[in-house]
TIZA-991096 format. One line per field, with one value per residue (C-alpha): residue in three letters; x, y, z negated. Coordinates in steps of 0.001 Angstrom, whole numbers, plus 500000, padded with zeros to 6 digits. Layout:
BEGIN
res ALA|...
px X|...
py Y|...
pz Z|...
END
This chain:
BEGIN
res UNK|UNK|UNK|UNK|UNK|UNK|UNK|UNK|UNK|UNK|UNK|UNK|UNK|UNK|UNK|UNK|UNK|UNK|UNK|UNK|UNK|UNK|UNK|UNK|UNK|UNK|UNK|UNK|UNK|UNK|UNK|UNK|UNK|UNK|UNK|UNK|UNK|UNK|UNK|UNK|UNK|UNK|UNK|UNK|UNK|UNK|UNK|UNK|UNK|UNK|UNK|UNK|UNK|UNK|UNK|UNK|UNK|UNK|UNK|UNK|UNK|UNK|UNK|UNK|UNK|UNK|UNK|UNK|UNK|UNK|UNK|UNK|UNK|UNK|UNK|UNK|UNK|UNK|UNK|UNK|UNK|UNK|UNK|UNK|UNK|UNK|UNK|UNK|UNK|UNK|UNK|UNK|UNK|UNK|UNK|UNK|UNK|UNK|UNK|UNK|UNK|UNK|UNK|UNK|UNK|UNK|UNK|UNK|UNK|UNK|UNK|UNK|UNK|UNK|UNK|UNK|UNK|UNK|UNK|UNK|UNK|UNK|UNK|UNK|UNK|UNK|UNK|UNK|UNK|UNK|UNK|UNK|UNK|UNK|UNK|UNK|UNK|UNK|UNK|UNK|UNK|UNK|UNK|UNK|UNK|UNK|UNK|UNK|UNK|UNK|UNK|UNK|UNK|UNK|UNK|UNK|UNK|UNK|UNK|UNK|UNK|UNK|UNK|UNK|UNK|UNK|UNK|UNK|UNK|UNK|UNK|UNK|UNK|UNK|UNK|UNK|UNK|UNK|UNK|UNK|UNK|UNK|UNK|UNK|UNK|UNK|UNK|UNK|UNK|UNK|UNK|UNK|UNK|UNK|UNK|UNK|UNK|UNK|UNK|UNK|UNK|UNK|UNK|UNK|UNK|UNK|UNK|UNK|UNK|UNK|UNK|UNK|UNK|UNK|UNK|UNK|UNK|UNK|UNK|UNK|UNK|UNK|UNK|UNK|UNK|UNK|UNK|UNK|UNK|UNK|UNK|UNK|UNK|UNK|UNK|UNK|UNK|UNK|UNK|UNK|UNK|UNK|UNK|UNK|UNK|UNK|UNK|UNK|UNK|UNK|UNK|UNK|UNK|UNK|UNK|UNK|UNK|UNK|UNK|UNK|UNK|UNK|UNK|UNK|UNK|UNK|UNK|UNK|UNK|UNK|UNK|UNK|UNK|UNK|UNK|UNK|UNK|UNK|UNK|UNK|UNK|UNK|UNK|UNK|UNK
px 197702|199672|202249|204431|205529|206521|209964|210895|208514|209610|208038|209783|209824|212140|214758|215429|214175|217604|219025|215993|214778|217381|220453|218613|217321|220913|220706|217052|213976|211973|208216|207114|203510|202182|199138|197037|195104|191843|192148|189719|191465|194770|193283|192761|196021|198397|197844|198090|201445|202721|201613|203414|206570|206678|205872|208612|211002|213226|213116|211837|211363|208175|208593|205441|205087|202267|201629|200180|203358|205693|204191|207557|208154|204654|205187|208591|207007|203987|201519|197989|195954|196429|197204|199982|202745|206150|208881|212423|215535|219133|217944|215476|211687|210963|207189|204139|200381|197590|194637|194109|194714|193402|195996|196256|197180|199650|201425|201507|203011|205674|206543|207693|210606|211119|210736|210334|213691|214420|212680|209486|206383|204990|201671|198775|196849|193244|190330|189691|186665|183830|182181|178984|180948|182713|179374|177956|181082|181230|177550|178046|181142|179312|176430|178881|181101|179028|181725|184059|182906|185852|184000|181245|183781|184921|181267|180785|183810|182509|179086|180712|182723|179446|177946|175533|176310|173211|173878|177571|176699|174274|176997|179492|177132|176614|180316|181534|183487|186912|186348|184649|188059|189888|191812|189652|186442|187652|188504|185092|183353|185164|184279|180624|180700|182168|179654|176773|177919|177136|173511|171534|174707|175102|177068|180823|180524|178020|180253|183257|181243|180194|183739|185084|182439|183004|186145|184627|181632|182884|179899|180457|184209|183652|181336|183663|186492|184443|183394|186954|188211|185656|185600|189270|191214|192166|194922|192529|189983|192498|193427|189820|189842|193213|191858|189028|191412|193682|190974|188136|189386|186410|183785|181081|182696|186098|184729|187846|190116|187579|187359|191136|191443|188636|190267|193664|191984|190590|193636|196212|198851|201172|203254|200230|198857|202220|202540|199074|199430|202479|200653|197704|200028|201741|198353|197267|200446
py 892388|889277|888122|886624|889478|888956|889715|893422|894177|894681|895696|898758|900400|902726|900026|899332|902476|903991|900797|899589|902958|905729|903598|901271|904256|904985|901835|901879|904003|902958|903440|903883|902881|904307|902186|900929|897744|899696|901639|900497|902131|900602|897157|898170|900027|897652|894590|896761|898168|894674|893480|896383|895832|892262|893337|895988|893212|895218|898556|899831|898384|898689|899520|899124|901181|900388|903848|902454|900490|903220|906440|908217|907535|908699|911884|912477|912394|914449|911672|912935|910306|906805|905498|907941|906924|908563|907818|908052|908113|908932|909477|912201|912289|912793|912654|911184|911048|910389|908084|904849|905633|903351|901030|903084|906221|904245|903147|906736|907862|905144|905543|909106|907691|903976|901426|897654|895845|893147|889935|891634|890012|891842|893548|892308|894945|894968|897032|899825|899360|901704|903739|901688|898422|899751|900715|897243|895525|897680|897248|893476|893688|895868|893402|890524|892353|895050|895437|897200|900840|901871|900232|902825|905567|903719|903544|907276|907958|905628|907292|910691|909428|908209|911685|910648|913501|913127|909435|910139|912815|910486|907833|910466|911817|908292|907558|906950|909783|908190|907996|911372|913028|910626|912502|910948|911934|915515|915573|914213|916790|919547|917976|917891|921535|922502|920379|921958|925383|924335|923383|925471|927212|928253|926075|926511|928428|930907|931572|932090|934556|936496|936732|937803|940542|941722|940698|942041|939687|937923|935591|934308|934046|932106|929583|929350|928463|925706|924307|924259|922682|919867|919353|918605|921891|922580|925099|927256|927001|928092|931057|932297|932192|933965|936708|937321|937210|939777|942275|941637|939539|940508|939680|937365|937171|936115|933358|933180|932180|929559|928185|927921|926082|923699|923115|922369|919734|917929|917879|915068|917102|918229|920354|922221|922755|923993|926561|927963|927970|930168|932487|932701|933508|936253|937944|937585|938524
pz 584152|585060|582518|585285|587498|591127|592508|592696|589773|586167|582858|581448|578013|576090|575618|579301|581051|581614|583136|585100|586365|586202|586954|589332|591323|592384|594544|595654|594901|591848|591735|588110|587388|584105|583205|580291|579600|579039|582318|585012|588005|586837|587471|591099|591665|589862|592103|595233|594094|593309|596751|598439|596374|597693|601248|601272|600248|597900|599712|596366|592895|590891|587199|585099|581912|579467|578005|574784|574108|575387|574118|574000|577692|578570|576577|578164|581632|580569|581403|580750|582582|583917|586353|587171|589586|590048|592579|591188|593388|592447|588892|589891|590327|594039|594120|592437|592203|589709|590235|592172|595835|598598|600135|603324|601376|599256|602433|603695|600390|600406|604077|603412|601410|602082|604869|604521|604677|607240|606279|605109|606587|609588|609068|611085|612948|611809|612970|610455|608246|609118|606314|606644|606410|603318|601742|602346|601014|597887|597123|597239|595023|592490|592359|591810|589274|587528|584839|587297|587298|589489|592390|591985|592609|595733|596792|596256|598464|601184|601081|601535|604518|606010|605661|602904|600528|598331|597711|597079|594541|592756|592397|591275|588617|587261|586721|583158|581571|582083|585857|586223|585768|588099|590808|593524|591713|591352|595062|595993|593805|595674|599026|598006|596940|600303|602210|600278|601471|605051|604437|606925|608164|611838|614246|614666|617942|616485|613484|615745|617845|614757|613413|616826|616984|613416|611556|608346|608454|605356|605059|608604|608074|604837|606514|609505|607135|605535|608918|610237|607027|607053|610807|611350|611509|607877|608633|610657|607851|605251|607448|607238|603444|603325|605582|603130|600175|601826|602806|600348|597449|595246|597878|596541|593089|594412|596664|598866|595990|594859|598403|598660|595356|596327|599709|598133|595956|599015|601316|601508|603365|600566|602925|604235|600730|599500|602289|601746|597948|598332|600724|598348|595456|597466|597973|594362|592495
END
């Protein structure tokens, strides 16, 4: 990590946390980055957060907490893995996430709560990188910097986006232990499990026909849910799993509950996940 921090970024520990985070958050949101020097993903996330703090031009402040030097703070916030990021406003935690998100997802997270202030540099529109372009870029970066294992996780994610599940799984299985439990790795593992369920499965239209003909065809409804989830209609997919949970919760050793939990782990829409978690809980308890 750089010893000279850019504007809108500050190192925080127990001595200045109240002033620089809690009190400062009364004026503008403060993004708190819990990191460690030994953490590979932190080396990816930290510079991106610093870049965004500069780009947003004071719309939020970035407070960096080294968990090894500030163990009391880390314990107070229940930090179990790094990087972990929390957004504090008006002295309260609004939201947060664990793991090193891609820049696009970081922007989506921030844009829920803050907007760049006047004077921030305008973003240039760039063509989105295709999965194959990302694979090629990451393979070159890995060859040039083999001591950055976090790039292998990025590669596994790119392979999955390209539909190359076997190659993605091979990269995922080869990750070091500290990355195997990264939030993105856990999400990818769940995506792979769901994709495996569709190997040899009927097409979407055939599954829909079977469910329409027999609402108790749980196997068809289960596969229909997975297809809808992975093919762009997650709410409709979750509805299929809930229908099984409501009518046949013990079918296939409780498969519907397992599908729902796996689905929640793969979705970015916190509102959607929250609604369906509550509906699942109402059926279970």
